[in-house]
C-alpha positions as CSV (number, residue, x, y, z in Angstrom):
1,M,-116.9,-100.7,-42.1
2,A,-118.8,-97.7,-40.4
3,E,-117.5,-95.3,-43.1
4,C,-119.1,-97.4,-45.9
5,G,-122.4,-97.8,-43.9
6,Y,-122.1,-101.5,-42.9
7,M,-121.7,-100.8,-39.2
8,E,-123.1,-98.1,-36.8
9,T,-120.8,-96.7,-34.1
10,I,-122.4,-97.2,-30.7
11,S,-119.3,-95.9,-28.7
12,N,-115.6,-95.7,-29.2
13,K,-115.3,-99.5,-28.7
14,A,-118.7,-100.8,-29.8
15,F,-120.3,-101.2,-33.3
16,K,-123.4,-102.9,-34.5
17,W,-124.1,-104.2,-38.1
18,T,-126.6,-102.1,-40.2
19,D,-129.2,-103.5,-42.6
20,D,-126.8,-102.6,-45.5
21,F,-124.7,-105.6,-44.4
22,G,-127.7,-107.8,-44.3
23,P,-126.9,-109.9,-47.4
24,W,-123.5,-111.0,-46.0
25,L,-125.0,-111.8,-42.5
26,V,-127.9,-113.8,-44.0
27,R,-125.7,-115.6,-46.4
28,H,-123.5,-116.8,-43.5
29,G,-126.3,-117.6,-41.1
30,A,-125.7,-114.7,-38.6
31,W,-129.1,-113.2,-39.4
32,D,-132.2,-115.3,-40.2
33,L,-134.2,-114.6,-43.4
34,D,-137.3,-115.0,-41.2
35,E,-136.3,-111.6,-39.6
36,F,-137.2,-109.9,-42.9
37,E,-140.8,-108.9,-43.8
38,T,-141.8,-110.6,-47.1
39,A,-142.2,-108.7,-50.2
40,P,-145.7,-108.1,-51.5
41,Q,-147.2,-111.1,-53.2
42,E,-147.4,-109.5,-56.7
43,E,-143.6,-109.0,-56.5
44,V,-143.1,-112.6,-55.4
45,V,-145.4,-114.0,-58.2
46,K,-143.7,-111.7,-60.8
47,A,-140.2,-113.0,-59.7
48,L,-141.4,-116.6,-59.8
49,E,-142.8,-116.1,-63.4
50,A,-139.2,-115.0,-64.4
51,I,-137.4,-118.0,-63.1
52,P,-137.4,-121.1,-65.3
53,D,-139.2,-124.0,-64.0
54,K,-136.3,-126.3,-63.5
55,R,-134.6,-123.5,-61.4
56,K,-137.9,-123.1,-59.4
57,D,-137.8,-126.9,-58.7
58,W,-134.1,-126.6,-57.7
59,L,-134.7,-123.6,-55.3
60,S,-137.7,-125.4,-53.7
61,G,-135.6,-128.6,-53.3
62,S,-133.7,-130.0,-50.4
63,L,-130.3,-128.4,-51.6
64,C,-132.0,-124.9,-51.0
65,R,-133.9,-125.6,-47.9
66,H,-131.3,-124.1,-45.6
67,K,-132.0,-120.4,-45.8
68,P,-128.3,-119.3,-46.2
69,D,-128.0,-121.7,-49.1
70,F,-131.3,-120.6,-50.6
71,V,-130.3,-116.9,-50.6
72,R,-126.8,-117.9,-52.2
73,C,-128.5,-120.0,-54.9
74,F,-131.2,-117.4,-55.6
75,F,-129.0,-114.3,-55.7
76,A,-126.3,-116.1,-57.7
77,Q,-128.6,-115.7,-60.7
78,W,-131.1,-113.1,-59.7
79,I,-129.2,-110.0,-61.0
80,N,-130.7,-106.5,-61.4
81,G,-134.2,-107.8,-60.9
82,K,-134.2,-110.6,-63.4
83,W,-133.1,-114.3,-63.7
84,E,-129.7,-114.6,-65.6
85,E,-129.3,-118.3,-66.6
86,E,-125.8,-117.7,-68.0
87,E,-124.5,-115.8,-64.9
88,W,-123.4,-116.9,-61.5
89,R,-122.4,-114.5,-58.8
90,Y,-120.5,-115.9,-55.8
91,A,-120.4,-113.1,-53.3
92,P,-123.2,-111.3,-51.5
93,S,-124.0,-107.9,-53.1
94,D,-125.6,-104.6,-51.9
95,D,-128.5,-105.2,-54.5
96,W,-129.9,-108.3,-52.8
97,D,-133.5,-107.8,-52.0
98,L,-133.8,-109.8,-48.8
99,N,-137.6,-109.1,-48.6
100,L,-138.1,-110.7,-52.0
101,A,-135.9,-113.7,-50.9
102,A,-138.0,-114.0,-47.7
103,G,-141.2,-114.1,-49.8
104,L,-139.8,-116.5,-52.4
105,Y,-138.4,-118.8,-49.8
106,T,-141.8,-118.9,-48.0
107,K,-143.7,-119.5,-51.2
108,L,-141.4,-122.3,-52.5
109,H,-140.8,-124.1,-49.3
110,S,-144.4,-124.1,-47.9
111,Q,-145.8,-126.0,-50.8
């Protein structure tokens, strides 16, 4: 894990997770989405404009209130910077923009 950048070696017997492993840690509740600075508002608004209304309703609903579930649902269809209605990714990916997710979560769940 250290060789691929997901862990940093502290000593011969100690390691710590790096930000590169953040998508997996947030998805499984080990790190909180609130720990990430939110993306700039213009990025958040641009992403919201790209998501179909029925999906925005779904993302802002009770099924996506729990932050790990929100990131799973959002990134399942937010692929390469756009919403893919016909796609569904199941596993966390290195391209997850957790700052964008934090901004979207705040915007959708504070209304």
